[in-house]
N, CA, C and O of each residue as an XYZ file, in Angstrom:
404
protein
N     -60.125     72.050    -51.376
C     -59.999     71.525    -50.027
C     -58.558     71.065    -49.818
O     -57.974     70.447    -50.708
N     -57.979     71.361    -48.651
C     -56.602     70.947    -48.379
C     -56.441     69.427    -48.425
O     -57.412     68.683    -48.291
N     -55.232     68.993    -48.612
C     -54.924     67.575    -48.669
C     -54.702     67.069    -47.242
O     -53.602     67.195    -46.704
N     -55.742     66.497    -46.631
C     -55.651     66.002    -45.268
C     -55.065     64.594    -45.273
O     -55.258     63.856    -46.239
N     -54.348     64.204    -44.209
C     -53.741     62.876    -44.160
C     -54.752     61.751    -43.954
O     -54.408     60.584    -44.140
N     -55.989     62.072    -43.574
C     -57.021     61.059    -43.435
C     -58.143     61.382    -44.414
O     -58.250     62.522    -44.866
N     -58.979     60.407    -44.750
C     -60.049     60.690    -45.703
C     -60.927     61.838    -45.232
O     -61.343     61.875    -44.074
N     -61.204     62.763    -46.123
C     -62.046     63.911    -45.800
C     -63.209     63.953    -46.791
O     -63.060     63.526    -47.935
N     -64.356     64.460    -46.365
C     -65.491     64.542    -47.280
C     -65.212     65.517    -48.413
O     -64.523     66.521    -48.232
N     -65.753     65.208    -49.576
C     -65.552     66.068    -50.732
C     -66.759     66.951    -51.005
O     -66.644     67.963    -51.696
N     -67.928     66.573    -50.463
C     -69.146     67.358    -50.679
C     -69.874     67.527    -49.357
O     -69.620     66.796    -48.399
N     -70.786     68.500    -49.312
C     -71.600     68.708    -48.111
C     -72.458     67.476    -47.835
O     -72.638     67.101    -46.676
N     -72.993     66.836    -48.885
C     -73.831     65.655    -48.713
C     -73.044     64.514    -48.076
O     -73.570     63.788    -47.232
N     -71.787     64.355    -48.479
C     -70.949     63.302    -47.899
C     -70.675     63.583    -46.422
O     -70.707     62.669    -45.598
N     -70.406     64.844    -46.088
C     -70.185     65.215    -44.697
C     -71.454     65.019    -43.885
O     -71.404     64.497    -42.771
N     -72.600     65.435    -44.435
C     -73.879     65.307    -43.740
C     -74.222     63.841    -43.490
O     -74.678     63.484    -42.403
N     -74.008     63.008    -44.475
C     -74.280     61.580    -44.334
C     -73.379     60.963    -43.257
O     -73.850     60.208    -42.407
N     -72.085     61.288    -43.299
C     -71.155     60.783    -42.291
C     -71.492     61.294    -40.902
O     -71.398     60.550    -39.926
N     -71.888     62.568    -40.804
C     -72.248     63.153    -39.518
C     -73.500     62.504    -38.951
O     -73.559     62.231    -37.753
N     -74.505     62.251    -39.790
C     -75.720     61.583    -39.325
C     -75.399     60.200    -38.777
O     -75.915     59.811    -37.729
N     -74.552     59.457    -39.478
C     -74.174     58.112    -39.027
C     -73.379     58.198    -37.723
O     -73.631     57.428    -36.797
N     -72.426     59.125    -37.644
C     -71.596     59.264    -36.441
C     -72.442     59.676    -35.242
O     -72.294     59.112    -34.157
N     -73.333     60.659    -35.429
C     -74.191     61.107    -34.331
C     -75.157     60.009    -33.894
O     -75.450     59.883    -32.705
N     -75.653     59.220    -34.835
C     -76.539     58.104    -34.484
C     -75.801     57.083    -33.633
O     -76.375     56.497    -32.715
N     -74.530     56.873    -33.942
C     -73.723     55.919    -33.171
C     -73.372     56.471    -31.794
O     -73.430     55.741    -30.804
N     -73.006     57.757    -31.719
C     -72.542     58.349    -30.468
C     -73.673     58.830    -29.564
O     -73.620     58.619    -28.352
N     -74.685     59.467    -30.123
C     -75.791     60.042    -29.343
C     -77.023     59.162    -29.351
O     -77.946     59.383    -28.566
N     -77.053     58.171    -30.223
C     -78.218     57.302    -30.332
C     -78.976     57.598    -31.621
O     -78.838     58.683    -32.187
N     -79.780     56.637    -32.089
C     -80.465     56.802    -33.374
C     -81.440     57.974    -33.413
O     -81.756     58.477    -34.491
N     -81.913     58.406    -32.268
C     -82.834     59.546    -32.244
C     -82.117     60.816    -31.789
O     -82.671     61.593    -31.011
N     -80.892     61.034    -32.267
C     -80.077     62.168    -31.822
C     -80.740     63.508    -32.087
O     -80.502     64.463    -31.347
N     -81.560     63.606    -33.113
C     -82.229     64.883    -33.411
C     -83.250     65.246    -32.336
O     -83.674     66.398    -32.250
N     -83.649     64.274    -31.516
C     -84.631     64.520    -30.462
C     -83.994     64.520    -29.070
O     -84.698     64.431    -28.064
N     -82.689     64.617    -29.015
C     -81.994     64.670    -27.730
C     -82.312     65.996    -27.033
O     -82.373     67.041    -27.681
N     -82.509     65.952    -25.745
C     -82.887     67.144    -24.974
C     -81.701     68.108    -24.838
O     -80.602     67.704    -24.459
N     -81.940     69.381    -25.150
C     -80.920     70.419    -24.996
C     -80.695     70.668    -23.503
O     -81.665     70.792    -22.756
N     -79.441     70.746    -23.049
C     -79.183     70.948    -21.623
C     -79.554     72.346    -21.126
O     -79.613     72.563    -19.916
N     -79.803     73.292    -22.024
C     -80.118     74.661    -21.614
C     -81.604     74.979    -21.666
O     -82.166     75.475    -20.690
N     -82.244     74.700    -22.796
C     -83.652     75.086    -22.942
C     -84.600     73.892    -22.925
O     -85.819     74.066    -22.952
N     -84.049     72.682    -22.880
C     -84.807     71.429    -22.857
C     -85.622     71.175    -24.126
O     -86.524     70.337    -24.134
N     -85.302     71.896    -25.189
C     -85.900     71.637    -26.497
C     -85.407     70.279    -26.997
O     -84.324     69.837    -26.614
N     -86.176     69.628    -27.833
C     -85.783     68.316    -28.356
C     -85.713     68.327    -29.874
O     -86.337     67.499    -30.538
N     -84.942     69.278    -30.426
C     -84.756     69.339    -31.875
C     -83.374     69.915    -32.182
O     -83.024     71.001    -31.719
N     -82.594     69.170    -32.968
C     -81.235     69.557    -33.342
C     -81.090     69.489    -34.857
O     -81.757     68.689    -35.512
N     -80.224     70.323    -35.411
C     -79.908     70.299    -36.837
C     -78.396     70.399    -37.003
O     -77.688     70.846    -36.100
N     -77.917     69.982    -38.158
C     -76.505     70.159    -38.482
C     -76.300     71.588    -38.941
O     -77.046     72.088    -39.784
N     -75.295     72.245    -38.393
C     -74.979     73.616    -38.770
C     -73.830     73.653    -39.755
O     -73.584     72.689    -40.481
N     -73.138     74.759    -39.772
C     -72.015     74.959    -40.681
C     -70.756     74.260    -40.179
O     -70.690     73.802    -39.038
N     -69.772     74.192    -41.050
C     -68.449     73.727    -40.670
C     -67.632     74.977    -40.346
O     -67.521     75.884    -41.171
N     -67.070     75.018    -39.156
C     -66.278     76.154    -38.715
C     -64.805     75.779    -38.722
O     -64.450     74.619    -38.513
N     -63.951     76.763    -38.963
C     -62.510     76.550    -38.881
C     -62.050     77.061    -37.525
O     -61.973     78.270    -37.307
N     -61.746     76.151    -36.621
C     -61.279     76.503    -35.285
C     -59.764     76.591    -35.327
O     -59.079     75.590    -35.543
N     -59.248     77.789    -35.121
C     -57.809     77.981    -35.182
C     -57.244     78.086    -33.770
O     -57.739     78.852    -32.943
N     -56.214     77.315    -33.512
C     -55.569     77.355    -32.201
C     -54.283     78.161    -32.291
O     -53.683     78.283    -33.359
N     -53.874     78.704    -31.169
C     -52.623     79.458    -31.123
C     -51.492     78.507    -30.780
O     -51.735     77.423    -30.250
N     -50.259     78.895    -31.074
C     -49.130     78.032    -30.728
C     -49.064     77.794    -29.220
O     -49.331     78.694    -28.424
N     -48.706     76.578    -28.844
C     -48.527     76.239    -27.421
C     -47.050     76.406    -27.076
O     -46.249     75.482    -27.221
N     -46.725     77.570    -26.633
C     -45.337     77.848    -26.320
C     -44.906     77.042    -25.119
O     -45.722     76.930    -24.204
N     -43.763     76.486    -25.015
C     -42.693     76.451    -25.999
C     -42.677     75.164    -26.816
O     -41.710     74.915    -27.536
N     -43.726     74.338    -26.726
C     -43.659     73.011    -27.348
C     -44.102     72.967    -28.800
O     -43.718     72.045    -29.519
N     -44.890     73.919    -29.256
C     -45.384     73.873    -30.633
C     -45.099     75.208    -31.302
O     -45.468     76.262    -30.784
N     -44.447     75.160    -32.440
C     -44.008     76.379    -33.109
C     -45.143     77.128    -33.809
O     -45.052     78.342    -33.995
N     -46.196     76.432    -34.196
C     -47.278     77.107    -34.904
C     -48.632     76.555    -34.483
O     -48.733     75.447    -33.954
N     -49.655     77.336    -34.724
C     -51.015     76.917    -34.399
C     -51.537     75.920    -35.417
O     -50.839     75.560    -36.364
N     -52.751     75.485    -35.216
C     -53.378     74.525    -36.126
C     -54.809     74.962    -36.403
O     -55.404     75.708    -35.626
N     -55.351     74.488    -37.519
C     -56.742     74.764    -37.870
C     -57.488     73.433    -37.880
O     -57.059     72.480    -38.530
N     -58.607     73.373    -37.155
C     -59.410     72.163    -37.058
C     -60.808     72.438    -37.614
O     -61.485     73.345    -37.130
N     -61.255     71.680    -38.616
C     -62.628     71.859    -39.097
C     -63.607     71.244    -38.101
O     -63.495     70.067    -37.758
N     -64.558     72.038    -37.642
C     -65.524     71.609    -36.632
C     -66.939     71.728    -37.197
O     -67.306     72.762    -37.754
N     -67.717     70.682    -37.053
C     -69.104     70.670    -37.505
C     -70.000     71.049    -36.333
O     -69.867     70.494    -35.242
N     -70.908     71.990    -36.554
C     -71.844     72.403    -35.508
C     -73.065     71.497    -35.501
O     -73.588     71.134    -36.555
N     -73.515     71.136    -34.299
C     -74.810     70.503    -34.102
C     -75.560     71.512    -33.233
O     -75.157     71.782    -32.102
N     -76.663     72.074    -33.768
C     -77.295     73.257    -33.189
C     -78.712     72.960    -32.706
O     -79.504     72.339    -33.416
N     -79.023     73.413    -31.483
C     -80.388     73.342    -30.963
C     -81.243     74.320    -31.766
O     -80.832     75.458    -31.993
N     -82.420     73.887    -32.193
C     -83.254     74.739    -33.037
C     -83.972     75.840    -32.260
O     -84.522     76.760    -32.865
N     -83.974     75.757    -30.928
C     -84.671     76.778    -30.136
C     -83.713     77.849    -29.604
O     -83.925     79.036    -29.849
N     -82.670     77.446    -28.884
C     -81.785     78.425    -28.239
C     -80.448     78.600    -28.962
O     -79.656     79.462    -28.583
N     -80.189     77.808    -29.983
C     -78.950     77.856    -30.772
C     -77.713     77.399    -30.008
O     -76.590     77.698    -30.414
N     -77.911     76.676    -28.902
C     -76.764     76.063    -28.231
C     -76.089     75.144    -29.246
O     -76.758     74.362    -29.922
N     -74.772     75.238    -29.352
C     -74.047     74.455    -30.354
C     -73.067     73.499    -29.703
O     -72.389     73.834    -28.732
N     -73.010     72.315    -30.255
C     -72.012     71.326    -29.884
C     -71.089     71.216    -31.087
O     -71.562     71.080    -32.216
N     -69.784     71.271    -30.867
C     -68.826     71.183    -31.960
C     -68.252     69.775    -32.022
O     -67.829     69.211    -31.013
N     -68.248     69.222    -33.226
C     -67.705     67.887    -33.472
C     -66.580     68.038    -34.487
O     -66.753     68.703    -35.509
N     -65.437     67.431    -34.216
C     -64.325     67.468    -35.164
C     -64.785     66.822    -36.464
O     -65.062     65.623    -36.503
N     -64.866     67.613    -37.524
C     -65.418     67.130    -38.795
C     -64.615     65.965    -39.369
O     -65.186     65.088    -40.017
N     -63.315     65.941    -39.147
C     -62.506     64.843    -39.688
C     -62.636     63.566    -38.870
O     -62.486     62.471    -39.412
N     -62.914     63.689    -37.562
C     -63.044     62.488    -36.738
C     -64.292     61.687    -37.099
O     -64.388     60.504    -36.771
N     -65.234     62.317    -37.763
C     -66.428     61.611    -38.212
C     -66.042     60.476    -39.154
O     -66.704     59.438    -39.187
N     -64.976     60.674    -39.917
C     -64.553     59.675    -40.899
C     -63.451     58.763    -40.405
O     -63.175     57.742    -41.034
N     -62.808     59.105    -39.288
C     -61.761     58.267    -38.706
C     -61.897     58.241    -37.191
O     -60.963     58.653    -36.502
N     -63.024     57.773    -36.633
C     -63.211     57.846    -35.183
C     -62.197     57.040    -34.386
O     -61.904     57.399    -33.246
N     -61.656     55.972    -34.938
C     -60.700     55.169    -34.181
C     -59.378     55.906    -33.995
O     -58.570     55.494    -33.162
N     -59.129     56.980    -34.741
C     -57.901     57.752    -34.604
C     -57.967     58.715    -33.421
O     -56.933     59.216    -32.979
N     -59.166     58.982    -32.902
C     -59.347     59.945    -31.829
C     -59.242     59.245    -30.474
O     -59.688     58.108    -30.320
N     -58.654     59.927    -29.500
C     -58.624     59.376    -28.158
C     -59.998     59.551    -27.520
O     -60.729     60.480    -27.865
N     -60.342     58.686    -26.617
C     -61.650     58.746    -25.969
C     -61.648     59.850    -24.924
O     -60.769     59.888    -24.063
N     -62.622     60.748    -24.991
C     -62.730     61.842    -24.039
C     -64.123     61.804    -23.418
O     -65.072     61.333    -24.045
N     -64.243     62.288    -22.213
C     -65.566     62.295    -21.582
C     -66.518     63.221    -22.323
O     -66.101     64.239    -22.875
N     -67.808     62.863    -22.333
C     -68.792     63.718    -22.974
C     -69.195     64.832    -22.036
O     -68.978     64.735    -20.828
N     -69.781     65.893    -22.575
C     -70.155     66.998    -21.716
C     -71.530     66.806    -21.110
O     -71.929     67.603    -20.262
N     -72.272     65.782    -21.507
C     -73.619     65.538    -20.952
C     -73.579     64.328    -20.046
O     -74.602     63.948    -19.477
């Protein structure tokens, strides 16, 4: 695993535990039963960690970046919500953004 400047999980269990705690704080303790905005199913699971690669923002940034994103997936329609995997461990470092729901 790359050497990130903020604490990063070393195992899947550590990431899963941190994600469960973060989602409980942000979406509520019953986050797994939150209603899907597309199919109205009430069951979510943690998916894979994806590497989201961005392209350079010309002319201000010389190179792109890679962001590890954790999927939260609806069990019926597979609608996915992406959560920055590193922000789970350092939420105070992230700026506040509006939610999509």
